[in-house]
C-alpha positions in Angstrom: 69.3 31.9 -97.8 65.8 30.5 -97.3 64.9 29.7 -93.7 62.0 28.5 -91.6 61.6 27.5 -88.0 59.2 24.6 -87.3 58.1 22.5 -84.4 56.9 18.9 -84.2 53.4 19.9 -85.2 54.4 22.0 -88.2 57.0 19.9 -90.1 54.7 19.8 -93.1 55.0 23.6 -93.5 58.6 23.4 -94.8 58.1 24.7 -98.4 61.6 24.5 -99.8 64.5 21.9 -99.8 66.8 22.7 -96.9 70.4 21.6 -96.9 71.0 21.8 -93.2 68.5 21.3 -90.4 69.3 22.0 -86.8 67.1 20.7 -84.0 66.8 21.1 -80.2 65.1 18.2 -78.4 64.2 17.6 -74.8 66.2 14.6 -73.7 63.0 12.9 -72.5 61.7 13.2 -76.1 64.7 11.5 -77.7 62.4 8.8 -79.2 60.2 11.5 -80.8 63.3 13.3 -82.2 64.5 10.0 -83.7 61.2 9.4 -85.4 61.1 13.0 -86.8 64.6 12.6 -88.0 63.5 9.7 -90.1 60.7 11.8 -91.5 62.9 14.7 -92.3 65.7 12.5 -93.8 63.3 10.7 -96.0 61.8 13.9 -97.3 65.2 15.8 -97.6 67.8 13.0 -98.1 70.6 15.5 -98.9 70.2 17.6 -95.8 72.7 17.5 -92.9 70.7 17.1 -89.7 72.3 18.3 -86.5 70.8 18.0 -83.1 71.4 19.0 -79.5 69.6 17.9 -76.3 68.0 20.7 -74.3 66.6 21.3 -70.8 63.7 23.1 -72.5 63.1 24.6 -75.9 62.8 28.1 -77.4 60.6 28.5 -80.5 60.0 31.2 -83.1 56.3 31.3 -82.2 54.3 32.3 -79.1 54.8 31.5 -76.3 58.5 31.3 -77.4 59.5 29.4 -74.2 57.8 26.1 -73.5 56.3 26.0 -70.1 54.0 23.0 -70.6 56.0 21.0 -73.0 54.3 22.6 -76.0 57.2 22.0 -78.4 59.3 18.9 -77.5 61.4 19.4 -80.7 62.2 22.6 -82.6 64.0 22.9 -85.9 65.7 25.6 -87.9 65.7 24.7 -91.6 68.2 26.5 -93.8 68.9 26.4 -97.5 72.6 27.1 -97.7 75.3 26.2 -100.3 76.4 22.7 -99.4 80.0 23.6 -100.4 80.0 26.4 -97.9 79.9 24.4 -94.7 81.3 21.2 -93.2 80.4 19.2 -90.0 82.7 17.1 -87.9 82.4 15.4 -84.5 85.2 14.7 -82.0 85.4 12.7 -78.8 86.4 14.7 -75.7 89.6 12.8 -75.5 90.5 13.5 -79.1 92.6 16.4 -80.4 90.4 18.6 -82.6 91.9 18.4 -86.1 89.1 19.4 -88.5 89.6 18.9 -92.2 89.5 22.4 -93.6 89.9 23.9 -97.1 93.0 26.0 -96.8 91.5 28.4 -99.4 88.6 29.3 -97.1 88.2 31.0 -93.8 85.6 29.6 -91.4 83.3 30.7 -88.6 82.1 28.0 -86.1 79.0 26.9 -84.3 80.0 24.4 -81.6 77.8 22.0 -79.6 79.2 20.0 -76.7 77.9 17.1 -74.7 80.2 17.8 -71.8 81.5 20.9 -69.9 84.2 22.0 -67.4 87.9 21.7 -67.8 87.9 19.4 -70.8 85.8 21.7 -72.8 87.7 24.8 -71.7 91.0 23.0 -72.7 89.5 22.4 -76.1 88.2 26.0 -76.5 91.5 27.6 -75.7 93.4 26.6 -78.8 90.3 26.3 -81.1 90.5 29.9 -82.6 94.0 29.2 -83.8 93.1 25.8 -85.1 90.1 27.0 -87.2 91.5 30.5 -87.8 88.7 32.6 -86.3 87.4 34.1 -83.1 83.8 33.9 -84.4 82.9 30.8 -82.4 79.4 30.5 -80.8 77.7 27.5 -79.2 76.4 25.7 -76.2 76.7 22.8 -73.8 73.8 20.5 -74.3 71.2 20.2 -71.5 68.9 17.6 -70.1 65.4 18.2 -68.8 65.7 15.7 -65.9 69.2 16.4 -64.3 68.3 14.6 -61.1 68.3 11.4 -63.1 71.9 12.0 -64.0 71.2 11.8 -67.7 74.0 12.5 -70.1 73.6 15.4 -72.5 74.0 14.6 -76.2 74.8 16.0 -79.6 73.4 14.4 -82.8 74.5 14.2 -86.4 72.9 12.4 -89.3 71.3 9.6 -87.3 73.9 9.1 -84.5 73.6 10.3 -80.9 76.9 11.2 -79.3 77.6 11.8 -75.6 81.0 13.1 -74.5 81.6 14.6 -77.9 81.8 18.0 -79.5 80.3 18.9 -82.9 81.7 21.6 -85.1 79.6 23.2 -87.8 82.1 25.2 -89.8 80.8 27.8 -92.2 82.6 29.6 -95.0 82.8 33.2 -94.0 83.0 34.4 -97.6 79.5 33.1 -98.2 77.8 33.5 -94.9 78.2 35.9 -91.9 78.0 34.6 -88.4 77.6 37.3 -85.7 76.1 37.6 -82.3 76.7 38.3 -78.6 76.8 36.8 -75.2 75.0 38.8 -72.5 75.3 38.4 -68.7 72.2 39.2 -66.7 74.3 39.8 -63.6 77.1 42.2 -62.8 80.1 41.6 -60.5 80.0 43.2 -57.1 82.6 43.8 -54.3 86.3 43.2 -54.1 88.0 40.2 -55.8 88.2 37.1 -53.6 91.2 34.8 -54.1 90.6 31.1 -54.2 93.1 29.7 -51.7 91.8 26.1 -51.5 89.8 24.3 -54.1 89.5 20.9 -55.7 87.5 20.1 -58.8 84.3 22.2 -58.7 84.5 22.7 -54.9 85.9 25.8 -53.2 87.0 25.3 -49.6 88.6 28.6 -48.9 88.4 32.2 -50.2 91.1 34.6 -48.9 92.3 31.8 -46.6 88.9 31.7 -44.9 86.1 29.1 -45.2 84.4 29.9 -48.5 80.8 29.7 -47.3 81.5 32.0 -44.4 83.1 34.6 -46.7 80.1 34.6 -49.0 77.6 34.7 -46.2 79.4 37.7 -44.7 78.8 39.5 -48.0 75.5 38.2 -49.2 73.7 37.1 -46.0 72.7 33.5 -45.2 72.7 31.4 -48.4 69.2 30.1 -49.1 69.6 26.5 -50.1 66.4 26.5 -52.1 67.6 29.5 -54.0 70.8 27.7 -54.8 68.7 25.1 -56.5 67.5 27.8 -58.9 71.0 29.0 -59.8 70.5 32.2 -57.7 74.1 32.7 -56.7 76.4 33.1 -59.7 80.1 33.9 -59.2 82.3 35.7 -61.8 85.7 33.9 -62.4 88.9 35.6 -63.4 92.6 34.6 -63.5 93.8 37.9 -62.2 92.5 40.3 -59.5 92.7 43.1 -62.0 90.7 42.8 -65.2 87.6 43.5 -67.0 85.2 41.8 -64.6 82.0 42.6 -66.6 83.2 40.2 -69.3 84.5 37.4 -67.0 82.7 34.0 -67.3 80.2 33.0 -64.6 79.8 29.8 -62.6 76.6 29.2 -60.7 76.7 27.8 -57.2 74.9 24.5 -57.1 75.4 23.5 -53.5 76.9 24.2 -50.1 78.3 22.0 -47.3 77.7 23.5 -43.9 79.9 20.9 -42.3 83.1 21.8 -44.0 81.8 25.3 -45.0 82.6 24.7 -48.7 80.7 25.8 -51.8 80.1 23.7 -54.9 80.1 25.3 -58.4 78.8 24.2 -61.7 82.2 24.2 -63.3 85.7 23.3 -62.1 88.0 25.9 -60.5 91.6 26.3 -59.6 93.6 27.7 -56.7 94.9 31.2 -57.1 92.1 32.4 -59.3 89.6 35.1 -58.2 85.9 35.3 -57.9 83.3 38.1 -57.4 79.7 37.8 -56.4 77.2 38.3 -59.2 74.1 40.4 -58.6 71.1 40.8 -61.0 71.2 44.0 -63.1 68.0 46.0 -63.5 65.5 45.0 -66.1 66.1 48.4 -67.9 69.8 47.7 -68.1 69.2 44.2 -69.2 67.2 45.3 -72.2 69.7 48.0 -73.0 72.4 45.4 -73.2 70.3 43.2 -75.4 69.5 46.1 -77.8 73.1 46.6 -78.4 72.7 43.5 -80.6 70.3 45.3 -82.9 73.0 47.8 -84.0 75.1 45.1 -85.8 72.6 42.3 -86.5 72.7 41.3 -90.2 69.4 41.8 -92.0 67.3 38.7 -92.8 69.2 36.6 -90.2 68.3 33.2 -88.8 69.4 32.7 -85.2 70.3 30.0 -82.7 69.6 31.0 -79.1 71.5 29.5 -76.2 70.0 30.5 -72.9 71.3 29.2 -69.6 68.8 27.0 -67.7 69.4 29.5 -64.8 67.9 32.3 -66.9 64.6 30.4 -67.1 64.6 29.9 -63.4 65.8 33.4 -62.4 64.0 35.6 -64.9 60.7 33.9 -65.3 58.6 36.2 -67.5 61.6 38.4 -68.4 62.9 35.7 -70.7 59.7 35.9 -72.7 60.0 39.7 -72.8 63.6 39.4 -74.1 62.4 37.1 -76.9 59.5 39.3 -77.7 61.8 42.3 -77.9 64.2 40.4 -80.2 61.2 39.4 -82.5 59.8 43.0 -82.5 63.1 44.7 -83.3 64.8 42.2 -85.6 61.9 40.0 -86.8 64.4 37.1 -87.2 63.7 33.4 -87.5 65.0 31.6 -84.4 65.0 28.4 -82.4 67.0 27.6 -79.3 67.3 25.7 -76.0 68.1 26.0 -72.4 71.7 24.9 -72.0 74.3 24.0 -69.3 76.9 26.4 -70.7 77.1 29.0 -73.4 80.0 29.7 -75.8 80.7 33.1 -77.2 82.8 36.3 -76.9 83.4 38.0 -73.6 79.9 39.2 -72.5 80.4 42.9 -72.8 83.0 43.0 -75.5 82.2 45.0 -78.6 84.9 43.0 -80.5 85.4 39.2 -80.9 88.5 39.2 -78.8 88.2 35.7 -77.3 86.1 32.6 -77.0 84.7 32.0 -73.5 82.6 29.3 -71.9 79.9 31.2 -70.0 77.2 30.3 -67.5 74.1 32.3 -66.6 74.2 33.9 -70.0 72.1 34.5 -73.1 74.1 33.9 -76.3 72.6 34.6 -79.7 74.3 33.4 -82.9 73.0 35.1 -86.1 73.5 33.5 -89.5 73.0 35.5 -92.7 74.0 35.3 -96.3 76.6 37.8 -97.4 75.6 40.3 -100.0 77.8 39.9 -103.1 78.6 43.2 -104.7 78.1 43.3 -108.4 
């Protein structure tokens, strides 16, 4: 499997004919992405070109994370067997019924232009629909959320909002592996959600939600809330493996009704725990678990929560430098509004979870055929 990662300024360095090209683009650079799509499609007319809007891009080259809009579009170009993958797009109100070859087993990379309950409702039956727990992906992001822009996915010349895109890959030809890694750990006793509506929690343990959290964490800093500094772990039951529970960042508080607003929707009678940042040493230890099972000569898609960029600052660069040094993989990625992968500390692919405040890495490698 030939592979190369390029940016807007290095498109002419592609020295083979790719069959699939994946691109992340900042939503504000949609016009540039459209123009570059035309260039790539004219040069490689048989290639499937997939795209996903991002809140900020991750590249295979220094500085890895764009801080001054250095790479408005990034692309991962792969030469894969065209018969080994298929791409389909579904509206969020549609039932996902992909057209699959019954003789093949698939692994899935999924990109969504929406999040919350609708996406989680789609994800729940998806493993049985496509016949695999190996599902990785992300919720598309935007680089100007205050303007209420809609995230997008892209496929062969068409931009889609409120859709999901499935890139389904034959597992007999290619191996998809990876991990999701939380940078926080759950703290304290489980708190029961006793009053909630949509993505707003009014009461925890029958007490005003904001007062309960401030009793545990001190006065909530509203400027820190804006940088996703208060993630909460979510769990259906009070007992459970909390380290692997999905997270939801707090995005606002209302001191008048003493409620808290989360990034994702929640339900009554579920449970939450506060998330606190783990040490840098433990963070790197978690990341290096990936190196024990990463396929050689992999290409990778990285989905990093936009909160990681805000909370970690230079540590995100150090993570990517560590990945590059230990694995020397080819990668591109983006800052996303949700990450899809296995439970964050699970050593086995025992489920597909919509995460938040998470680094998810999906590795793609050609399977070695024994002679």
